[in-house]
N, C-alpha and C positions, 0 to 999 in steps of 0.2 A: 504494499500499500504506500502510495507516495506521501511523503511527509508534509509537503505544502498543502495537498489536498486535505489531508487529516487535520492540519492546523486550522485551515479555513472552515472546515466542517465543525470543529470544536468551537470556534469563535461564534459562527452563526447559530450553533446549537445553544449558546448561552441565552439567546432569545427564549429558548424553551425553558431555561432555568428561571427566568423572570416571569414567564407564563405560569409555571407551576407554583412558584412562590406567591405570586400576585393572586392567583385564584383561590388557593387554599389558606392563605394567612388569615382570611376572614373568619375561619372556623374558631380561632382563639378569641377573636373579637365579638363573635356572635352574642353570646349571653351577656357580657358587660354592656354592649351597646343597647341590647334589648331592655336592660334594666335601667340604663342612663336615660333614654329618651321615651321609654314606657309606651311603645307603639303597639298597635294591634298585630295579630299573627299575619294577617294579609299585607298590611303596610310593611312589617318588617321582612316578610318574604320577598316582596316586590321591590322596595327601595333599598334596603340594607343588603340582603343576602344575594339577590339575583340581579341587581342593577349593573354590576360589572359584566354579567353574562349577556345582558341586553346590549351593552357596549361591544362585547365580543361578537355578538351576531351581526351588528352594523359593520364592524371591522372586517369580518369574514365575508359578508355578502358584497362589500364595496372595496375590499382590499385588493381585488384583482386589478383594479384600474391603476392605482399608483405602482403596484409590482410590475405591470406591463409597460406603463408610460414612463415612469421615472427610473425603473430598473429595480432588480432584486436587492442589490447592495444598498443604494440610496434609501429605499423604502425601509430596510432593516435598521438603518442608522436612526431614522426618525421614530421607529418603533421604540427604541431606547429612550428617546426624549419623552415619548408618552408615558412610559413606565416611571421615569423620574418625576414627572409632573403629578402623576397619580399618587405616588408614594408620599411626597411632601404634602400635597393638598389634602388627601384623605386623613393624614395624621394631624393635621392642623384644623380640620373642619369643626365648626361650632354648632352646626345643626344637622339633622338627618338629610336635608335636601342638598346642602353643600357637599356633605359626605357622599351622597349618592352620585353628584355630578363628577367628583374626582374618581370614584370607582368606576364610573362609566368610561372616563378617559383611559384608565388602565385596561378596561375591557377592549377598547379599540385597539390598543397595543397587542393584546393577546390575539384577537381575531386576525389582525393583519399579519402578525408573526407567523400564525398557522398556515398562511398561504406563502409568504415570501421565503421563509427559511427552508421548508422542505423542497419548494421549487428550485431555489438556488443550489442546494446540495445535490439534488437529483441531476442537475444540468452540469455539474463540475466533476461528478464522480464516475469512475469506471464501472461498467456494468457488473463486474464481479465483486465490486465493493460497495455498491449503491445501497443495498439494504442496510448494511452496517452503518454507513455514514449518515444516511437520512435518519436512521434510528437514534443517532446521537442526539437529535432534537428531542426525541421522547425521553431518552435517558436523562437529559437535562431537565425536562419537565418534572420527572419523578424525583430527581435529586433536589429541585426546587421545593417540591412538596415536602420532602423530608426535612429539609432545612427550615421550612416554614413552621412545621410541627415542633421541631426542636427549639427553634427561636421562640415560639409562643410559650413553651414550657419554661424556658430560661428566664424569659421576660415577665413571667407571672410574679407579681409582687415587686417588680423593679420600680415602677412608677405609681404605685397606689392605684387610685382610681383612673389614672392615665395609662395604665398598662397597655391597653389596646392601641393607644396612639404610637407607642414605641414599637409595638408589634408590626404596624403598618408602615411606619416611617423608616424602619431600618432597611427596607427594600431599595432606598436611594443609593446605598452604597454599591451594590452589584450593578445597578442601573448605570452609574457613572463609568464603572469599569468596562461594561460592555460597550458603551458609546465610544469610548477611547480605542478599544480594540478594533471596532468596526472600521475605523479609519484606515487600517492596514489591509483590509480585504479587498481583492480586485472584483471587477464586475464579472457576471456570468458571461463566458464567451459565446454561448448560444444566443443570449439576449443582444450582445454587442453586434453579432453578425446578422441576426434576423431583424432587429429594430433599428439599429444605427447603419446597417449595410456596411459596416467597417471590417473588411476582411483582414486587413493588416493589424488592427487593434485586437481582433479576436485571436489572431494567430500569436501575437506577442503574450497574450495571457496564457495560452496553451503552452507555449514555449517555457513558461515558468516551471512546469512540472512534467514535460515529456519532450522527447527529441523531435527534430524537424519533420521526420518521416511520419511519426505518429500524429503530430499536430495537423499536418496536411491531410492525413487520412480522415481525422475527425472533421475537419473543415469541409472536405468533399462530401462526406456523408450528410452533414447538416444542410449544405447547399443543395444536394440532390433531393433531400426530403423537402426543402423549401420549394423547389421547383415542381415537385410531384404534387404538393398540396396547395399550390398557388391558386387553383380553381375551386378549391374546397371552401365551404363557408367559414367566415372569420368570426362568426357568432357562436358561442358555445351551445346556445339553446337551439340547435339544429337537429333535424332528424338524422343527419350524418353521425352525430355524436350521442345517439340515444343509448347505446349499449354502455359506454363508459359512464354516462350520467346515471344510469340505472344502478350500476355497480357502486359508484360513489355514494349515491343516495342511501342504498341499503346498508352498506358498511358503516357509514357515518350514523345513521339512525340507530342501528343495533348497538353501536358503541355506548351510546347514552342510555338506551333501554335496558342495559345490563344493570343500571342503578350506580355506576361507578362514581358519578359526581354527587349523587345523593349521599352515598357513604363517606366520600372524602369531605364534603362540605359540612355535613352534620355529624361527623365522627364523634366529637365529644358528647353531644346530645344522645346519639344512638347508644354509646357506651354507658351513659348514665342510665338510660332505660334497660340496658342489659344487666345492670346491677353493680356497676363500679361507682365509686365516690367521685366527687368533682375533681380533686387533684389527680386521682388514678385514671380518670377518663382522658385528661390532657396527656398524661404520660403514656397511656396506652395507645394514643394516637400516633406516638412516635414509632411504635412497632408496625403500625399500618404503613407509615412512610418508609421504614426500613425494608420491609418485605417487598414493597412496591419497587424499591431501588434494586434490590438483589435479583429479583426475577426479571426486571427489565434488562439487567446486564446479561442474564441467561438468554433472553429473547433476542437481544442485539447480537449475541455471539452465534445464534443458531439461524438467524433469519436468511443468510445467504448460503447456509448448508442444507437445512431442511426445507427452506422455502416459506412463502407467506401462508400458503394453504394449510400445511401441516400444523403450524403454530396455531392457526385459527381452530383447527380440530381440537387441539390440546386445550386451548382457552375456553372454547364453547362447553366442552364436557365438564371442565373444571367449574365454570360458571354455574351450570345446572346443579351439579352435586352440592356445591357450597351454599348457594342460595336456598336450596331446599332444606339443608341442615340448619342454617341460621334461622329459617322460619320455624323449623321443629323446635329449636331451642327456645324461641319466644313463646310458641304455642304451649310447650310443656313447662315453661318457666324454669329452665335449667340453670345450672351454675353459670355465672358471668363469663368464666374463662372458657366454657364450652362455646359460647356464642362467639367470643373473640377469636378462638382457633379457626372457626370456619370463616369468619369475616376475613382473617388473614389468608386463608386458602382462596377465597374469592379475589383478594387483591392479587395474589400470585398468579391466579388464572388470568386476570385482566392483563397484567404486566407482560406475561410471556405470550399472550395472544393478541387481543385487540390493540393493547397499548404499544406493542412493538411493531404492529403491521399497518395501522391505519393511515399514518402520514406517509409512510413509504409507498403503499399501494396506490393511494389517490394521486400521489405525485408522478406516478409511472404511467397511468392508464390514459392520460389525455395527450393529444399531439402537441408538438412544440408550439403550433400556431395559436392554440387556445389553453395551453397548460395553466397559466395563472388564473384564467377565469374558471376553468374546471376545478382547479384547487380551491378557488373561492366558493364554488357551489358546494363541493363536499364539505369544506370547512363550515360554510353557512348552515348546512343541514345539521351538522354535528352540534353547532353552538345553539341553534334554535331549540333542539331537543334538550340540550343541557340547561338552557335558561328556563324551559317550561318545567322540567323536572325539579330544578332548584327552587323555582317560584312556588310550586305546589308541595315542595318537600316539607316545609314548615307546617303546612296544614295536614298533609298526610301522616307525618309522624306523630302529631298530637290529635288526630281525629280517628285514625284507624289503628287497630291492633298491629304491631310491627310485623307479625308473621304473615299477615295479608299482604303487605307491601313487598316483603321479600319473595313470596311465592308468585306475586304478579311479575316481578322482574325475571324469575326462573322461567315463567311461561314464555316470555319474549326470547330468552336465550335458547329455548327448544327451536323456536322459529329461526333464530340465527344459525343453528347447526344445520338446519335444512338448507338455508342459503349457501352455506360453505360447501355442502355435499353436492348440490345440484347446479349452482350458478357461478361460483367464484372460480376464475382461472388462476393458474400459477404464473407469476411474472418473474421468477427468480432467474437472474443472469441474462435477461434479454436486453439488448441495446435499445434505447428509447425509440429511435426511429423505426427499428424492426418490429418492436412491440406495437406501435401505433398501426403499422401496416396489418399486422395479424388481427388486431382488435377491430379495425374498420371492416374487415371482411365479414363480420357478423351482420353487416347490413344485407349481404347477399346470401349468407348461409345461416343455418340454424345456430342457436347459442352453443349446443353441444358440439357442433362441428368447429366452431371458433375456438372453444376451450381446447379441444383435442388437437387442433392445429398448433396452438401455442405450446402445449404441455409436451407433445411428442417431439417437436422440433427442438425445444430447448431443454429437454430433460437432462438433468445432470448425470 
């Protein structure tokens, strides 16, 4: 693996660290803010807990435009500025409305980064390394989640009634580091060639991490693909792209219908209901973040060996078993640690399956011409479902018996397993331009024929 490409992927992946930290840090501030401003469950769920996610939805739905027009690198730089503004603003907020505004700003950064970062990395990575390198974004997300849980625990009691302000404001430190590091990252050579028509500039970027012959070969392939697709629609919502749109929608929707954000956002409250004390619930949340990190590392190491589809099999089966068992734990009112064990198995299943696969898979299945907009669609679907589940989460967890909620999520994961079995193609090791050609053939052939074409041609 080329060291420069690895370094650029790590720096870009730090947008994922800020993503994970920003979205989950609210779990520690959840109950203190509810007590401080004494709002209703609906208001708290809408404005305090899910406002960042509505910002994420907006950022995801419209982030394809700056990613396409300004470029992947420039967009990622400004994402860092959004994170910094959100961290400082939400920490200093004096009322729930101002707090919600700055959380919305952070959400914009999360949504846009979920488009620009995987898109950038998928375009600079070699096919054999693309899964691992794009997965660094997910690895950083879960690292940010773990650090947020640890930070919340360590800052408990640090500032008295203002603990939650420190929890949110500390994000400014990694945001500044990320902004400075992004200044040393080059533009995507595919973007430079296709959008700036700058063959020389694109080649100079490629020459930083490959020899002249390899660089010319990549340029020739991108140019040939551009010529081949010149007559194809430039709008992603075209019947031409119906198949990748369908795949992106289903994968993104199932990601959130697993209940992953519900568990991460409401972890301390869920653990309280499971039988832990207040301090123990925050400490136990750290185990959730730790397991998430460890199994994401395993998923990242396996994604280019086993492939995307096998990881989704493992994750789907793990989802179903763990969610059913957590539901049984609540139904029978078992020991708190019984419930925690199966919650951790659920987290492990997510990390090695959906967590490792989603951003890689969606960044692969759309043509160069509409990749940023296709990524925006998939990311937008993901975040709309995440926002809805988080919005209703506060009501669900306080209105229904927990076992009902967990078994509902288990039912959705049975549907995901059927999607993996019958619809999801394997994309491991396929060059982007070749993958686009194979997927587009599904317009003329059946879904099964398209899947077989890809999987047999590029079987490891």
